[in-house]
FIPADREN-569675 format. One record per residue: x, y, z of N, C-alpha, C, CB in turn. Coordinates in steps of 0.05 Angstrom, whole numbers, plus 5000, padded with zeros to 4 digits. Glycine has a CB too. Example, Ala and Ser with C-alpha at 12.3 -4.5 7.8 and 13.67 -1.06 7.14 Angstrom:
2
526448865156524649105156526449345156522649115181525749555142527349795143525850015157528249885114
//
This chain:
328
705657166725706057186753704856986771705057416762705256726763703756496777705456456803703656206757707756546803709656506827708456706853713156596818706956856845705457036868702756986871705557336863701556736866699056666867697956706896698956386857699856586913698956596945698456866953701256476966699657046941698657316948696257476935700857486945694757306926691957396914689757336936691157226885688057476938686057476957684157206952684557766955683957036969682856786966679956796960683456626990678657006968675757016959675257116936674157166974676857316922676457446900678557416877676157686908680757276884683057226865684157516852681957016841683957716868684958006861687857986873683058286876689558096856692258126864693058356871693758056848692658536894693058816899695758916896692258886926697958736900700558806903701958796879701758666921701458686858702558676832702658936819701058486817704659046805704559296792703059296762707559396790701959526754700459526730702359656710697759696734703259526690705059586671704259566644707159446675702059716634701159706605703459666582699659966600703259516560704959506538704359786523704359236520706759876512706760106497707960086469707960306511706360136451707960146421709860306417706360216399711560286403713960436395713360746394715060336367711260816379710561076374709861216404708061086353708661066422707661176448710261206464705460976464712361016462714861026477716161316466716860726472716361356440717861576431716561826439718061566403713861836439712462056450712862076480709662026442712661856494713361866522716061996530713361596533718061916513720962026516720862296516722761946494719262416495719562706490718362846513718062786463715762746523714162886545715562856570711362776547716962646575718362606597721062816600719062306597722362826578724863006580723463306579727162946552721163356570720063606571719363666596718063636555717763516609716663606639718663576660714263436649720663386658721963326681723263606693724063106674724463736679726163976689723764196701728264116661721664206688719364406698718564316724716864416680718064026725716863896749718963946772716263566744721163846768723363886786723764186799725863816769723364366777723564646789721064716806723864876764718864656796716364736815716464536840713364686797717664316844717564176870719764306884717863866868722064366873723964476892723064716900726464516882721664906888720665166891718965136918718965266864717064946914714964926934716364866959712664716928718364666962719164576991721264767000720264256992722564946981724665136993723165416999727265186971720865466987719465736991716465736998719765896967714965596979711865626979710965467001710365536950712165247013710765127036710565287059711964907043712265517061712165687088709965887081715165847096708865927060706966167055703866027061707366307020702166187055699166107064697865887048697066367062695765777059694365557044693565627017691965477057692965827010692565906985694565866966691866136986696865966972699065946955699965686954701266106961700065546975700965236973699265066951700665097004696265096958694564966941694665006913692265026949695265296903695465406879697965266863695765706882700065266878702665196868702264856863705365296892701364696882700964456876698964356855700564376897697064496855695064486829696664506802692764756830698664706806700164766779702164516773701865066780702964376796704564146792702963926780705864056816700663876789698963696776698063756743696463696795697363986740696764076712699164036693695964366711701564126700703664106683704663816679705764276691704063646699704763356694702763226676704963196720700763306673698763196655696463046671700063016634696063126696693963016711691363196708694962986742689863116688687163216676686063056661687163436663683163006662681463196679681363056707678163246665679663156726678963046752676463056752680063186776675162766757672562666755671362706785672562356745670562936797670162966824666862886831671063276832666662706848663662656853663062606884662562396835660862696894660062676922657962486924659162926935658062276940655762066943653362246949656261816968650762126937648162246940647662506931647462256965649962626911649262876898649562816869651163116907647262926855647462846824649563046810644262876807650262956788652363136772650563386765653862986742652363596766651463876762650564006787649163896742650063856812649364006835651563996855646763906848654064046847656064006868656164256884658863946857655164476874654964716889653264706915653864906872651864486914650164426938651464176954647264366928653964196957654963996969656664076998656563856949656364307005657964447026657564287054656964777028655164137059655063977082655663697078652563997094656863637056657563357048660663347042655763257021662063537048664663567045666063647073664963767023668863537076670063667102670063957102672863577107668864097123668764377124671364507129666964447143671764717120674364857124674164977151674965067101676664967161676865087193675964877213674865357199675864647210674864477224676764227223672164437216676864077249678463817249676763607239679663727278676763477217675563237215677363037202673063277200676762767201678662557192677962487166678762307208679862507144679462407117680562137118680762587095678861957112680461657110680161617077678661357130682561557068682861537042684461277031684161777034683861177008685460946994687961046990684460846966689960806988692560876989693660726965693760807015694360866941695660726919697960876906693760666900698361126913700361276897701261546910699161336869703661636907704261886919702062126908707361956912701162086886699062256875696162286895698262106844695862096913694062096932694462326950694061866944696962336960697862546980697862806968700662486991698762806939699163096926696363196920700963086897694162996913691663116910690463196934689962956896690763056955689363146981690363406989689762937005693063446986694363696995693263936981697463696992692663896951691864136937688764186943692464096906687663956953684564016958683964096985682863766953684763947007683863967031686264077049682663707039688664057043691064147060691064027085691064437063691163777088690763637113693763597128689163327106693263497153695863367165696063107158696063377195698462987148698662717140699662557162700462697116698462317161699362127181700161847167697062077202701361687182702461407175701361197196705761417175700061007188699260797203700660547204696960747196700460357227701860117231699959927238703960137250700559667233699259437240698759397270700559237230700759477284700759427313699959587333702759387320699059837324698160027339695960217334699960137343694560327347692460527346693460807341690860527372696260857350697661117346698661137319699961157365699161377313699861427285702161647284697161517269703761647263706161807259705162057241708561617245705762327252705462537239707362567218705362727256706762617195708962657170708462867153709162427151710363007146710263217127709163137105712563307122708863367083708063307057710063147040707363557045712563197044714863087032715162787039717463237039714862767069715062497074712662357065715562447101710462437066708162297057708362217030705862447061709462367011710162286983712062086981711362496970713762067002716161886995714961607010719462017011713261617030712261397037710861207022711161447052709861326998708461146978710460946964707061336956712961016968714860836956716360656977716861006940715460677003716460567027715860257026715160707052717760077037716959837040715059777063719159687042712959637064711159567085712359507111709659347076711359617135712559557159710359447174713859777172711659227192709559087210709459237235710358797217711159417243711659587268712859847258713759437289712360067278713960267272716860267278712860467283718160407258721460407265722360507294723060607242724160437301725360547329725860817326728060397339725060947347725361257349723461437336727861337338721661317325719361467313717561547331718061317295716561797333714961907352712061867342715762207357710561727361707661667354706061857370706761357360703661877360701362087376698961927370700862447363697062027389693961947384692762167364692061947415690962087353689362217334688162477350686962017322687262397374685862617391688062827396684562507420690462757398692762937407693163137380695862737415693163017356693463147334691163317330693862987314688863267336686763457334686863677348684663357340687763637373688163857394690264057385688963727422692463927376694564117363693864267340696863977355692164147324691164287297688464267296692264167271686764467314683964437313682664557284682764587338684064697268683164827243684164647218684265147242685264397223686464267201685263977200689664257203684463887174683563597174686163427177681863517146685563187189687262957188687062797170687062827207689062697154688962507133690262247139690162617111688362037138689161797146688761557125687661737171690861407123691161167104691460907120693861197085688960817128688760587145689860327134686060557151689960297106691160057095693860027104691260057067695360247107697960197120700460177095697759917139699860127071701360107051700160127028702659897051701660137006699960196979699159986965701260346961697360016944696559766929696459856898693459646941695459686881695259766854692359866847696159536836690659946870688060016867685759886860688060166853686359576860684259386850683259256878685559146827683459336900681959246923683059426947682458936927681059406971681859566992683259337014679259737005685459387023686459227044685559197070688559287047686059007086685259007113686259257130686158747125684659397143685559607158687159557181683559747166688959787185690459737210688659907232693859847208689359847258687759937278687460217284688459837299689260407268689160657275686060807275691060797256684560687257681960827251680060777275680660717224680960567293679160537315679460777336679660247329681660907334682061117355680761387349685061157359679161417325677761647322675661707342676761647297675761947352673662037372670962017357674362357383668661907376666261897365664762117354665061807381665662317367664662567353665562717333664462727366667862617322669262707300668262607274672062647303667362787254666462697226668762547212665562947208668062327199669562177182668962157153669661937191670462287135670162287109671562077089670762527102670261867081671561677063672061797036669761417060674561757028674861876996676561656981676662216995675361586957677061396942677861546918675661126934680661476910681561596885682561366870683761816890681961386844682661216822683561356800680561066814686061246787686961356765686661236740689161396769686861326720686661236690688661406675683561276676690761266666691660996671692560946698693860936653692560686707693260586733696260546735691960346738697660606714700660526716702060746736702160526684700760936747702061136768701361016793700961446767700360816798700160636826703060546833698060356824703560536857706260466864706160246887707760736873705159996880704859796901707859666904702359566892709659726890712659626893714259846904714159526865715759736929717159976943719560076920718659856976720360276928722560416915722260436883725260276924720060456874719760476843719760726835717460346831721460906843721461186840721561256807724061306858723861126795724361186767721861106748726961036758720960866755718460756741716060946741717460476755715661016767713461206774713861436754713561316806716061576758716661816741716161786714719161896742717061566703716761506673713661506666718161216666712261346681709261316674707661606678707761086694708661726701707461976710707562206689708762066735710562226684711162446666711262396634713762536674711462126626711762046600709361986589713461836598706762006600704661986590702962206578703561896605701562186559699762456550698362556574697262376525697262386590695762486612694562236630693362666600693862336652692262136669690062316683694161966694687662146685685462276699685062156727682762266682684262306746683462216772680662206777684562376791679361976786676561946793676461946822675261696781674962176834674762246859672062216872675662486859671762026892668961996902669162056933667761686897667262226944667262286972664862156982667362576979665161997002662661887015661662037037663161627025658861967045657462127069659262067091654262037076659362277109660262297132659762057150659462517141661961947164661261767186661961827211662261547184661261637230662461667258663161377270660361837278665261407292666261187302664161077323668961247313662160967314660060817332659160577321657560987338657260437331656460167323654160177302655659997348653560417293651460417274652460337246650160677274650460297230651060217200652060407185648760127186652160677190653260937179652060937151656760957178650060837144649060887117650560787095648861147113650960497093652660367077650960297053654060127090649760517037647960447015650160446990645160687012649560336971651260356943650660626927650460086921652760686917653060926904651060856876656560996899649361136871647661076850648961016826645961286846651261156818652061126793654160876790653161396784654460686812656160496813655860276792656160396837657860176779657659926765659859786767657159956738659859516766662259356774664759416758661659066771666959386773669259486760669859276738671759526780670859416715671359246689673959066695671959466660676159136709678159006709678058736727679959186716675958726743676258496763673558326759676558616796671658456747669158326744667658296770669558066731668258466789667358426817665458666819669858426841663658606842661558826850662959046862659258716871661159256871661959486879662659476912659959686870661459276927661759216956663459016959659259136969664759026982666958826993666058567002668458927015665958336991665458107003667557937008663757996992669758037000672357866999673657857029674558006977673358047045674758077070673957877090674458337080675357837108674257687133673557947154676757437147670757977151669458207163669458167194666558237151669457887203669057857230671357997249668857547235673958007238675958097253676158367256678158027244674358527242674658857239672758967258673858977208673459217269671659367285669859507270672959547302666959547280665259677263666059877248663459767274667360087257668360317240670160237219669860507256672160037224674059927201672159807180676359697211670459627189669259497167667259647151668059277176666059847165664160057150665960227132662660257173668160327141670060487124671160357102672160577139671860097106673059917084670759897062673859607097668859827072666259777053665659997036663659717068665760227052664660507036666760527016664460817056669360527021671660577002671160376981674760547014670860146985670259956961667959976946670259706969665660106961662860176943663960476924659460256969665460656937666260886924667960826901667461056941669760656902671560576883670860316865673960536897668360206867667459986852669659776854666760066823670359706877672459486876671359326901675859596878673159166915672358926935674159016960673158586922673558936981675158937002676458667002673659007027678858627013680458387011681558297037682558426991681758047044682957937068685757947061681957647077687358157057689958177055690858447068690758157027693158467078694058707091696958727089693258707119697958937108700758977111702858727114700959137135701658537129703258297137703658137112701758117159701458107090702157947071703758077049699857847062703658357050705158507032708158517039703958777030708858467061711458447071712958177060711358457102711257947061712257697049712257727018710457447058710057867004710357916977712758066969708158056968713358276982716058476974718358276978716558776996718658137000720757946999721757786977720457797015719457646966719557486946719557636919717457316948718257836917718758016893721958116890716858296897722558206910725958276912727858036902726758336947727157836916728857606906728457556878728457336919726457586864725957516837726657726819723257436833726057996821726358206804727958416814724058306798729258426838730858636849729158826866732358796827730459086873728959256892726559406879730759466905726459446858724259616843723959476815725259966838721259606802721059506775719359726763719659196773
//
C-alpha cells in the first residue's frame, strides 16, 4: 500500500483509511461460508422485521430486538468499562453513564455500522451526521445512520439536506440522548481523526459522554465507502467478534481541562506501538472541547489522535477508487 503513503498521519505514520483484511486459511473460509449462509437469512429477517414493525414499538422492544441481531450475528462478548470504575463495580456507575430520560450528548468514535447498532441497543439515542464546514448537524434515522457508515466522505452537506442545531434537537427530544460522530467519516479504528466543528455547538450546560468502541477482529470496520458485501462477509462469516466499550467521564463545553487523566488499565496499542494519548494531531487548530474530547477518545481506545480528517479522506477515496474500484 505504498501508493497511499501520503494519507498516513505524518506524526505517527498511522494509516486510518486503509481497510483491515486479515488472511484466512482455507478451513476458516469454508467455515465462514457455512456461517455466512446460515446467518444471512436470519439476520435479513430480523432486520426487516425491525424496520417494518419493531421500530414503532417502545424503547424496550427496540433494544431487545437489536440485541438479538447482535447476538445472532456473533457479536459477543462485550467488554464494557467505565473510566474510574474498577471491574466488578459496574453497579456503582449510575452517575458515570448517560442517565435515562435526559438529553445528553454521546460523542463516539466512528469505525463501523456496528457503532450505530450498539449505541441503539444500549442508549437508544437520536443519531446525527456532522460535516467539516458547519456546526449544524443532520438528524438521521437508525437505518440512515447504518448506511452512512458506508457513505463517501463529504466536505459539505448535500443540497436539500435539512440541518439543525444541537440545541434545537435537544429541545425537540428532551428525554433522548444525542449521538454525535464528530470525526465525520469512518476509519479503521487505529486513530481518532480531526474533529468537525459540530462539537463546538454543544451547550455548556449539557453533559458530554465520550465513548470509544473497538472491535476484535477489526475486519468489520468500514473505512472504504460502499463496502457492503465485504462487511457482511466478515461480520456474518466469522465465528464471532467482540466489542471493547469504554465510557469516559462526563465533560462540558468549557475551557477547563475536563479531567484528561489516563485510563487506569490502559496500555499501548499493540498494532501501532503508540501510546494511549494523542500526540499526532495539530492541536492548535482545535477548540478546547474538540481537543479534549479527541484526546479522551484516544485515551479510552489506546490509540492516537491524528492530523487527518474528512478532507484528506476525500482525496484517499478518489485515489483508492481509481486503483481498486468502488469497494473492496
